[in-house]
C-alpha positions as CSV (number, residue, x, y, z in Angstrom):
1,M,-2.0,1.8,9.0
2,D,-5.0,0.2,10.2
3,G,-5.9,-2.4,7.4
4,R,-8.4,-4.7,9.5
5,K,-10.9,-3.6,6.8
6,S,-10.3,-2.3,3.3
7,F,-12.1,-1.1,0.4
8,V,-10.9,-3.2,-3.0
9,T,-13.3,-1.6,-5.7
10,V,-14.7,2.0,-5.4
11,G,-14.1,3.7,-1.9
12,P,-13.8,5.4,0.2
13,A,-17.4,5.0,1.6
14,E,-18.8,2.2,-0.5
15,G,-17.6,-0.7,-2.5
16,E,-16.4,-4.2,-1.6
17,V,-14.7,-5.0,1.6
18,V,-12.1,-7.2,2.2
19,E,-10.7,-8.2,6.1
20,P,-6.9,-8.4,5.6
21,N,-7.0,-7.9,9.4
22,V,-3.2,-6.3,9.3
23,I,-2.2,-3.3,11.5
24,M,0.9,-1.5,10.2
25,A,3.6,0.8,11.8
26,S,6.4,2.5,10.2
27,G,8.5,5.7,10.3
28,D,8.8,5.6,6.5
29,R,5.6,6.8,4.8
30,I,6.9,5.7,1.5
31,A,7.5,2.0,2.7
32,I,4.0,1.7,4.8
33,D,2.3,2.9,1.7
34,V,4.1,0.3,-0.7
35,E,3.0,-2.4,1.6
36,G,-0.1,-1.5,2.2
37,V,-0.6,-1.1,-1.8
38,K,0.7,-5.0,-1.7
39,I,-2.0,-6.2,0.6
40,L,-4.6,-5.0,-1.6
41,Q,-2.6,-6.2,-4.9
42,S,-3.2,-9.8,-3.2
43,Y,-7.3,-9.4,-3.9
44,P,-7.3,-8.9,-7.0
45,R,-9.9,-7.1,-8.6
46,D,-10.7,-5.0,-11.6
47,N,-9.6,-1.5,-10.5
48,L,-6.5,0.7,-10.6
49,I,-3.9,-1.2,-8.7
50,K,-2.5,-3.5,-11.1
51,M,0.3,-1.3,-11.8
52,P,3.8,-2.5,-9.9
53,V,3.8,-0.9,-7.1
54,W,7.0,1.2,-7.6
55,E,5.5,2.8,-10.8
56,M,2.3,3.8,-9.4
57,P,2.4,7.8,-9.6
58,L,2.1,9.0,-6.3
59,I,4.9,6.3,-5.2
60,K,7.4,8.0,-7.7
61,R,6.5,11.4,-6.8
62,A,6.9,10.9,-3.2
63,I,10.0,9.3,-3.9
64,E,11.3,12.5,-5.8
65,L,10.5,14.6,-3.0
66,G,12.2,12.6,-0.2
67,L,9.1,11.2,1.8
68,G,11.3,8.0,2.5
69,V,12.7,4.8,1.0
70,S,13.3,4.8,-2.9
71,G,13.4,0.8,-3.5
72,E,12.7,-2.6,-1.8
73,E,16.0,-2.7,-0.6
74,G,15.6,0.4,1.5
75,Y,13.6,-1.5,4.4
76,K,12.7,-4.5,5.6
77,V,9.4,-6.1,7.0
78,L,8.9,-7.7,10.5
79,T,6.2,-9.4,11.4
80,S,5.2,-10.6,14.9
């Protein structure tokens, strides 16, 4: 996931841009989405990503479909 620049309002082609300057890789689609949302949540704005990440409808549905981990305990974040 390329998180060098990200929209924190509106998007995907306009809005306020922030620069987290991260690139992430994972074999787990849910884990990488969860971590991406957490990064965006670290830039508080008036947007739709204020709810707890594990309660977001898209994440809950992905878990139901078995697309990856089902909770924080299912993966580990490694940094370099």
